[in-house]
N, C-alpha and C positions, 0 to 999 in steps of 0.2 A: 290308344291304338297306335301300333307301329306297322310300317309298311316298307318292304324292300322293293324299290323301283327297278325292275328289270324287264326284259322282253321275254322272259321265260316264266317259270312257275313263280308265283308271288305268294308269300306267306303273310297274312295279316293276323296280328296277335291281339286278342281281346282277353281281358280278365273279367269274369263275371261272378257275382256272388248272389245266390238265391237264399234269402233268409226269411224265416217266419217273422212277422211283425211282433213287437213286444208291447205288452200292456202293463206299464209300471203302476205301482201304487203311489199316488200323489198325496202328500201330507201337508196339512195346514201349518205354515210357519208362524212363529211368534212375532208377527208384525202387525201394526195397527191397520184398521180399515182406512183406505185412502185411495186417491187417484194415482195408481202406479203407472208411470209413463215411460221409464227407461231403465235398463239394467246393463251392467258391465262387470268385469272382474278379471282376476288373474287367470292364466290359461289352465292351471290345475284346479280351479274352482274353489280354492280355500278362502280367498279374500274376495268379497263381492260388494257391489255398490248398487243401490236402487234409489231412484228419484221419484218423488211425488210432485204432481203439478199443483195440487191443492188438497184441502180436506174434502171429505165426501160431499159437502154441500157446495163446493166450489166458491166458498166465500173467503177463505183464508189461504195465504200462499203456502207452498209445499215445503217439504223437508227432504234432505238427502240422508239415507240410512246406509249402514255398513254391516256386513256379516263376516265374521272370522271363522265360522264353522260350516262353510258350504251351504249357507242359506237356512240353517235350522232356526237360528235366532237373529234378530236384527236390533240395532241400536242407532239412534240419531247421531249424526256427525256434527261437527262444529260449523258446518257450512251455514250461512245465513238463510233464513226463510226467504223463499222466492218462488216464482212460478216456474219451477224447473221443467225443462222439456227433454233434455238429453244428457247422458253421461257416457264417458269412455274411460278406458284404463290401459296402462301398459301391461305387458305380459306377466310381470310380477305383481301387479295390483298395487304398486306403490305410487306411481305417477298417475294422477287422475285429472280429468277435465270435465267440467259441467257447464251447460248452457241454459240460460233462463229466458223466459218470454217476458216481454215488456208489458207492464200494466200501468196505465196513466195515474191511477190512484195509489200505487204502491212504490214501484221502483222501475227504472229503466232496465231492459234486458242486459245481462252481462255474462261474460265467460269467467269462471273461477277455476283456479288451479290448486291442486294439492300435490306435494312431493313426498308425503309421508303416510300414504294409505288412508287419507281422510282425517287424520288427527287435527290438521290445521289447513285453512284455505285462505287464498288471497285473490282479489280481483285481478284479472290480467289487463293488458293494455288494449284488448279488442274493443272496437267501438260499441256503443249501446245500440243493440238491435234486438229483433225478435229471433232468438237463436232456437231453431227447431231441431238441429242435429249437430252433433260433434263426434269426431273420431280421433283415434290416436294410433300411431305406429307402435310396434312392439316395444321399442325402447323409450317411448314417450317423448321423442324429440320432434317428430313431424305431426302437427295437429291440423285439423280443418274444422271449420264451423260453417254451417249453412243456415241461411236466414229465410224468414217469411217475406216474400215480395221484395227481396233485395238479392245480393249476390252471395258468393262463397268466399270465405277468408281463410288464409293459410298462415301457419306459423312453422318455421323451420328450426326454432330454438326453444322448444318446450313451452311456448306460450308467452315468451318475453316480448316478442314483436309479432305483428300481424300485417299481412298485405292482402289486398283484394285481388282475387284472380280475375280472369276474363269471363267467368261464368255470367250469363245474363241475369238480370233481375227477374226473379220468378218465385213461385211459392214452393221452395225446396222442402222436401219431405224427409229424406233419409240419406245417409252417407255410409259407405263402406270403404275400407282401406286394406291393402296388403300389409303383411308384417313389416316389410322394409319401408313402407310409406310411399312407394313409387306409383302404384296403381290405385286409383280412386274411382268410385262409382257414386252417382248422385241421381235421385229420382225427383220428379215433379209430376203433377197431373198432366202436363203437356209434353213430357218426353223423358228419355233416359240419357244421361250424360256420362262420358268416360274421360278420365285423365290418365296419362301415362308418364307425367313428369311431376309427381307429388302435388297435384292439384293446381298448378300454376296456369295451365291452359286446359280447356274442356271442349269436347266435341259431342254434338248431338248424335246419338245412335239412330241409324236408319233401319235397324233390324230388331231392336228390342220391342217388346209388347208395349202397348199404350197404357197410360195411367198406372204406371208402377208406383207403389207407395213404399214398401219396405225393401231392403236390399241387404245381402250378406255375401261375403266372399271368403274363399280359402286363404290360408296364410300366404301362398304365393300369388294370390290374386287371379289365378287362371280360371277357377270355377266360381261362378256367380249365380246366386238365386235372387229372384225378384218376385215380390208378392203384389198382387193386384187387389185394390179395394174399389172396384168399379161401382158396386152398388152404393158405396159410401158417397160417391160423387154423382149418383143419380142414374146409373145405367147398370146393365147386368154382366159386364165383363169382370170375371173373377178368376182366381186360380193362382198357381205358382209356376213360374218359368225358370229355366236354367240354361246356362251357357258354360261350356267347358273350354272355351278359347278366348277368355278375357272379354266377352261381350260381342265377339264378331258375329256369331250366329246363336239362335235361341230355339229352344223347344219347350213345349208345355209339358209339365209333369202330370202325374195322375192325381194330384191333390184335389180334393172335392171342390166343385165349382158352383155350389148352390149360393144364392144371393146373401145368405147369412154368414158365409165364410169370407169375410173381407180381411185379407192377410196383412195386418198392420205391423207385425213384428216377426223377425226371422233371426235365428242364430245357427251357426254352423261349427261342427267339430272338424277334426283332421282325418277321420276314418270313415267318412260317409254318413255321419250323423247330422241331420238337419232338424231343427225344432221350429215350429211355426205356431203363432198365436193369431186367432181370428177375432176381429172386432165385429160386433153386431149391435145395432141400436135396440134390437129386441132381446138382447142378452142370450142369443142362441149361438154365439161363437164358440169354437172348440180349440183345444190344443192338439196339434198333430205332430207325430214323430216319424221320421224316415231314417232307416239305418243302412240304406243302399243308394246314397247320393240322389235321393228324390225319385227313384224308380217306383217305389211303393210308399204309401203313407198309412199310418194307423192312428185313429182318434184315441186320445188318452182318457183315462178315467178321472181327470181333473174336472171340476164343475163346468157345466155349460154356462157361459157368461160372455162378457165383452172383455177381451184380453188386450192389455196395453203394452206389455213387454215380456220378453223371454230371454233366457241365458242358457248357454250350453258350454260345458268345459271342453277343452281341446280334445280329450279322449272320449267324449260323449257320455261319460259316466254320471255327471251331475247335471240335472235339468231343473231350471227354475222358471216359474211363470207368475206374472203379476196381473191381477185383474184391473181393468181400467177404473173401476170404482168398487173396490173390495179388498181382497186379501192376497197374500203371496203363498204359493204352493211349491213344493219341491219334490223331486223324485230321484231315486238312484237307478240308473240304467245300466244294464249289463252290456258293455260295448260289443259290437259285432266282432266276429272272428277276423283277425287281420287277413287281408287278401294277398295271396302270393302274386308276385310279379312274373309274368311270362315274358321271356326275352328271346331275341333272335341274334344269331351270330352266323355270318357267312364264312364258310370254310370250303375253299376250292369250289366244287360244283354242287355243294350241298348246303342246306340250311340246318343249323343246329338250334333246336328249341330247348330251353331249360327253365326250370322253376323249382323253388325250394320244397323239400319234403314236408316241412312244417310251415303252416298248419296242415294237418292231414285232411283227407276226404275230398280233395279236388280232382276232377276228371278232365283230361284233355279230350277235346272234341274237334271235329273237322267238318268242313263242307266245301263244295266246289263253287257255290254261288252265294251272294249276299242279298239277292232280290227275293222278297217274300213270295211264297212261303219258304222259309229257310229250313232245310232238313239237316240238322246237326247229328252226327254219328260219333259214338265213342271210339277213340283210338285204343284198341284192345291189345295190340302187339307192337313190339319195337321200342318200348319204353324201358330204359335202364336206369339204375340208380348208382351214383358214385358219391360217397360222402354225404353231404346234406342236400344234394340236388337230384332231381330227375332230369333225364335227357331223352330227346327224340330227334332223330335225323331224318330229313326229307330231301329227296333229290330235286334239283332245279330243272324239271322237265314239265312240259304242259300236261294237263291243264292246270290252271291256277288252283291253289288250295288255301283255305282260310282256317285258322285255328283259334280256339278259345279255351279258357279254364272255367269250369263251373263247379259249384258245390250243390249237389241235388238236395 
């Protein structure tokens, strides 16, 4: 939203997209039955990584698998068997990081690093902890690892060295990071934390919903989604919340809120695509997809089960989901139509609105108030086209006017 602050007519610009929900066909991938716990990959979705915590009986440590064909087939990597809990990848899928949970009868929890897409792995210098979440910046230089009942550790040199941040000892659940590594988000059952200096210092949010579990953010870190698993912790608070201002304020989305939909995993694309997987002890969790920044959600035709991890390519075309104790499924999604940007320019005593001709089918609407019920009306005259843009001019005289683009 953009707003011109004047004492006369004010134009507020919104771009809205009304889309029908998509129901993709989800296909069973050639991956073994296991406890799939975390997924990551390149932004284009070609190179993927998926970690298992253990075998289906929870008796043997897990394996890290890789796919080079967008999740159709999977092969084990050379990473050692361990009780893996989280994986992360650089934007090209070559620099990888994996965190394992400690098991007293097997091995201490460690963080492993790969610089060649998983062909080889080496233990990092991170201390032995119960690593529940790891994240990576787009270039693989800034890394973070969150622990169970301990703190959050940061590396600024691709995992060579690690320092403990000022995050308190807590049962950390999930991490998210912006592409440049500057903004980070962390969840615990007791609160939602935000860092704006690459994870060195953290602040407890006073506005985020309670008992967040999963978290995902946009490449710039401004848009954040948080999934609640309240029923998993013994109460009925569930749902998915979103923030468009780096966690300053939050609103609940329309994602289903029944007690079986505990949103344990989230993934986000760059064009409004958000993928969510729900855990359910009764195997009644579902996979949900939103193609409009979380405004609407559609259950997918993936099996009803308990979902442990999801992945979404940057353009939203490749969707992957792993069952907490089962298989991996993939789908090809038709990305939503790109949304045109409606811009304002002040010229003398007029406001000039402009937006691109392509994609077609968008309608300029206006209203004089933003208090519900809002009565938007189509602008039917005064719109001109020049080159690849449409233009509309509005005088700076009272009363205030608000504008938006919608696609019916």
